[in-house]
C-alpha positions as CSV (number, residue, x, y, z in Angstrom):
1,M,-20.3,5.2,-7.9
2,R,-18.6,8.1,-9.9
3,S,-16.9,10.6,-7.7
4,R,-14.8,13.7,-7.9
5,L,-11.4,13.4,-6.2
6,A,-8.5,15.5,-5.1
7,F,-5.0,14.0,-4.6
8,I,-2.6,15.7,-2.2
9,G,0.7,14.6,-3.5
10,G,1.4,13.3,-7.0
11,G,4.0,10.5,-6.5
12,N,4.0,6.8,-7.4
13,M,1.0,5.7,-5.4
14,A,-1.1,8.7,-6.5
15,T,-0.1,7.9,-10.1
16,A,-1.1,4.3,-9.7
17,L,-4.5,5.2,-8.2
18,I,-5.2,7.8,-10.8
19,G,-4.3,5.4,-13.6
20,G,-6.4,2.6,-12.2
21,L,-9.5,4.8,-11.5
22,L,-9.4,6.4,-14.9
23,A,-9.1,2.9,-16.6
24,K,-12.1,1.7,-14.7
25,G,-14.2,4.8,-15.4
26,S,-14.8,5.3,-11.7
27,L,-14.5,9.1,-11.7
28,A,-17.1,11.7,-12.7
29,A,-14.2,13.9,-13.9
30,P,-10.4,13.7,-13.9
31,P,-9.1,14.4,-10.4
32,V,-7.4,17.5,-9.1
33,V,-3.8,16.9,-8.0
34,V,-2.0,19.1,-5.6
35,E,1.7,18.7,-6.1
36,P,4.4,21.3,-5.3
37,L,7.0,20.1,-7.9
38,A,6.5,21.6,-11.3
39,A,8.1,18.7,-13.2
40,V,5.7,16.2,-11.5
41,R,2.7,18.3,-12.3
42,A,3.7,18.5,-15.9
43,A,4.2,14.8,-16.1
44,L,0.7,14.1,-14.6
45,E,-1.0,16.6,-16.9
46,T,0.6,15.0,-19.9
47,R,-0.1,11.4,-18.9
48,F,-3.6,11.8,-17.5
49,D,-4.9,15.2,-18.6
50,V,-5.6,16.1,-15.0
51,E,-5.9,19.5,-13.4
52,T,-2.9,20.2,-11.1
53,L,-2.3,22.8,-8.4
54,D,0.9,23.8,-6.6
55,A,-1.0,24.3,-3.3
56,P,-4.6,23.7,-2.0
57,S,-7.1,26.3,-3.1
58,E,-10.8,26.9,-3.7
59,R,-10.5,24.7,-6.7
60,L,-10.9,21.7,-4.3
61,A,-14.4,22.7,-3.3
62,G,-17.0,20.0,-4.0
63,C,-14.6,17.0,-4.1
64,D,-16.1,13.9,-2.6
65,A,-12.8,12.6,-1.3
66,F,-9.3,13.9,-0.6
67,I,-6.5,11.3,-0.9
68,I,-3.4,12.4,1.0
69,A,-0.5,10.6,-0.7
70,V,2.6,12.1,0.9
71,K,5.4,10.8,3.1
72,P,4.8,10.6,6.8
73,Q,7.2,13.5,7.5
74,Q,5.3,15.7,5.0
75,M,1.8,14.9,6.5
76,R,1.6,17.8,9.0
77,A,2.3,20.5,6.4
78,A,0.1,18.9,3.8
79,T,-2.9,18.4,6.0
80,C,-2.6,21.9,7.7
81,A,-2.6,23.4,4.2
82,L,-5.6,21.3,3.1
83,G,-7.8,22.0,6.2
84,P,-9.3,25.4,5.1
85,H,-10.3,23.9,1.7
86,L,-11.7,20.6,2.9
87,G,-15.4,21.0,2.6
88,A,-17.5,17.9,3.5
89,G,-15.5,15.3,1.7
90,L,-13.9,12.1,3.0
91,V,-10.2,12.2,3.9
92,I,-8.2,9.1,2.9
93,S,-4.6,9.0,4.2
94,I,-2.0,6.5,2.9
95,A,0.8,7.7,5.2
96,A,2.3,4.9,7.4
97,G,2.0,5.4,11.1
98,I,0.2,8.7,11.2
99,G,-3.0,8.2,13.3
100,S,-6.4,9.7,12.6
101,A,-6.3,11.8,15.7
102,S,-3.2,13.6,14.4
103,I,-4.8,14.1,11.0
104,A,-7.9,15.5,12.5
105,Q,-5.9,17.9,14.7
106,W,-3.9,19.2,11.7
107,L,-7.0,19.6,9.6
108,G,-8.5,21.7,12.4
109,R,-11.7,19.7,12.9
110,N,-13.2,16.2,13.2
111,V,-13.9,14.8,9.8
112,P,-14.5,11.3,8.3
113,I,-11.1,9.7,7.9
114,V,-10.1,6.4,6.3
115,R,-6.5,5.3,6.8
116,A,-5.2,3.1,4.0
117,M,-2.0,1.1,3.7
118,P,-1.5,0.0,0.1
119,N,1.7,-1.6,-1.2
120,T,3.8,-1.2,-4.3
121,P,2.2,-3.9,-6.4
122,A,-0.6,-1.4,-6.7
123,L,1.6,0.2,-9.4
124,I,0.6,-2.7,-11.7
125,G,-2.9,-3.1,-10.3
126,A,-1.9,-6.1,-8.1
127,G,-1.7,-4.4,-4.7
128,I,-3.5,-5.2,-1.5
129,T,-4.6,-2.4,0.9
130,G,-5.4,-2.5,4.6
131,L,-8.1,0.0,5.5
132,F,-9.5,1.5,8.7
133,A,-12.5,3.8,9.0
134,T,-13.1,6.3,11.9
135,P,-16.6,6.4,13.4
136,L,-17.6,9.5,11.4
137,V,-17.2,7.6,8.1
138,S,-20.6,6.8,6.6
139,P,-21.4,3.5,5.0
140,E,-21.4,5.3,1.6
141,Q,-18.0,6.8,2.3
142,R,-16.6,3.4,3.4
143,A,-17.9,2.0,0.1
144,L,-16.3,4.9,-1.8
145,A,-12.9,4.3,-0.1
146,D,-13.1,0.5,-0.9
147,Q,-14.0,1.3,-4.5
148,L,-11.1,3.7,-4.9
149,L,-8.5,1.3,-3.5
150,C,-9.9,-1.6,-5.4
151,A,-8.8,0.2,-8.5
152,V,-5.3,-1.0,-7.8
153,G,-5.9,-4.4,-6.3
154,S,-7.9,-5.8,-3.4
155,T,-8.7,-4.6,0.1
156,V,-8.8,-5.8,3.7
157,W,-10.6,-3.9,6.4
158,V,-9.5,-3.9,10.1
159,E,-11.7,-2.8,13.0
160,R,-9.0,-1.3,15.2
161,E,-6.7,1.5,14.0
162,G,-3.7,0.0,15.9
163,L,-3.9,-3.0,13.6
164,L,-2.8,-0.9,10.7
165,D,0.8,-1.1,12.1
166,A,0.6,-4.8,11.6
167,V,-0.8,-4.3,8.1
168,T,2.1,-2.0,7.3
169,A,4.6,-4.6,8.6
170,V,3.1,-7.5,6.7
171,S,1.8,-6.2,3.4
172,G,3.1,-2.6,3.2
173,S,6.7,-3.7,3.7
174,G,6.0,-7.2,2.5
175,P,7.0,-6.8,-1.1
176,A,10.6,-6.0,0.0
177,Y,10.7,-9.3,1.9
178,V,9.5,-11.2,-1.2
179,F,12.1,-9.5,-3.4
180,Y,14.8,-10.3,-0.8
181,F,13.9,-14.0,-0.9
182,I,13.8,-14.0,-4.7
183,E,17.3,-12.3,-4.8
184,A,18.6,-14.9,-2.4
185,L,17.2,-17.8,-4.5
186,E,18.6,-16.3,-7.6
187,H,22.0,-15.8,-6.0
188,A,22.0,-19.5,-4.8
189,A,21.2,-20.6,-8.4
190,R,24.2,-18.7,-9.7
191,E,26.5,-20.2,-7.1
192,L,25.4,-23.6,-8.2
193,G,26.6,-22.8,-11.7
194,L,23.5,-21.6,-13.5
195,S,23.7,-18.5,-15.8
196,A,22.4,-15.2,-14.6
197,E,19.5,-15.3,-17.0
198,A,18.5,-18.9,-16.1
199,S,18.8,-18.1,-12.4
200,A,16.5,-15.0,-12.7
201,R,13.9,-16.9,-14.7
202,L,13.9,-19.9,-12.4
203,A,13.6,-17.8,-9.2
204,L,10.9,-15.5,-10.5
205,G,9.0,-18.3,-12.3
206,T,9.1,-20.5,-9.2
207,F,7.9,-17.8,-6.9
208,G,5.2,-16.6,-9.2
209,G,4.0,-20.1,-10.0
210,A,3.9,-21.0,-6.3
211,I,1.8,-18.0,-5.5
212,R,-0.7,-18.7,-8.3
213,L,-1.0,-22.3,-7.1
214,A,-1.6,-21.2,-3.5
215,E,-4.3,-18.7,-4.7
216,A,-6.0,-21.3,-6.7
217,S,-6.0,-24.0,-4.0
218,K,-8.4,-24.4,-1.1
219,D,-5.7,-26.3,0.9
220,P,-3.7,-24.6,3.7
221,L,-0.2,-23.5,2.8
222,A,1.2,-26.2,5.1
223,V,-0.5,-28.9,3.1
224,L,0.9,-27.5,-0.2
225,R,4.3,-27.4,1.3
226,E,4.0,-31.0,2.5
227,R,3.1,-32.1,-1.0
228,V,6.4,-30.9,-2.4
229,T,8.3,-32.5,0.5
230,S,9.1,-36.1,-0.1
231,K,10.6,-37.9,2.9
232,G,14.4,-38.0,2.6
233,G,14.3,-35.9,-0.6
234,T,15.9,-32.7,-1.7
235,T,13.1,-30.4,-0.5
236,A,13.2,-32.1,3.0
237,A,16.9,-31.4,3.2
238,A,16.4,-27.7,2.3
239,L,13.5,-27.3,4.8
240,A,15.4,-29.0,7.5
241,H,18.3,-26.5,7.1
242,L,15.8,-23.6,7.2
243,S,14.2,-25.0,10.3
244,A,17.5,-25.5,12.1
245,S,18.4,-21.9,11.2
246,E,15.1,-20.8,12.8
247,V,14.2,-18.8,9.6
248,E,10.5,-18.7,10.5
249,G,11.4,-17.1,13.9
250,L,13.7,-14.6,12.1
251,I,10.9,-13.6,9.7
252,S,8.5,-13.1,12.6
253,E,11.0,-10.9,14.4
254,A,11.6,-8.9,11.2
255,V,7.9,-8.3,10.8
256,R,7.6,-7.3,14.4
257,A,10.5,-4.8,13.9
258,A,8.6,-3.2,11.0
259,A,5.4,-3.0,13.1
260,R,7.4,-1.3,16.0
261,R,8.8,1.2,13.5
262,A,5.4,2.0,12.1
263,E,4.2,2.7,15.7
264,E,7.3,4.8,16.3
265,M,6.7,6.9,13.2
266,G,3.2,7.7,14.5
267,R,4.8,9.2,17.6
268,E,7.7,10.8,15.7
269,F,5.7,12.5,13.0
270,G,2.3,12.7,14.6
271,A,0.6,15.8,16.2
272,Q,2.7,17.6,18.7
């Protein structure tokens, strides 16, 4: 499936998607990128040899999909400007919290919309994206959206739009939680006397290796954890401390706070 795309916004996520799609040969032609900042347009033109615009225009006619890759607080202005130039293409939004009803209202009509929530590992082709399709999205457009986001990792579809707030909280914000834990592990290693270099290598290597092991295993995570935990051993001592501190509950509360904030952003920046 080779398609012609337009990106509204030329930031990090758009850059990751463009790079992944061009590398896989998924596009009939280099995409058009609408980006108001001249320096960003110049960088995109140099890196990818794409056509750039400072605002939506008739040059967008005939595009199969429009990927809106701007911050939530910029969505209203971006979609209102896009509306007159939309044509019959699919709209894919990657803005957290902004619902499809708001997007359709700003565009000025009901159109097929896919909401996507990728995460920052997409920058190295290792992202995971949650996706939701409105009823107007055809099977072919759903397949197109899946193909586009698979250029930077893997995808998970949800059947209710409200679940995208949970996706945002778990995987959209999730890399920050992982980095936080790695930082804490690295800091603990330094406190125990290891060098900064050794601490960083041990923390990153342990986390990365554990993830690869989990991905390669058919066993539940609880079983993998139990295999590392000898009765009365060092791991048991550490896990007992984490359990006593109710770390699992704190993580759950943190993710719920992120989900609530995603919902709040929909009300704060949505159609008014």
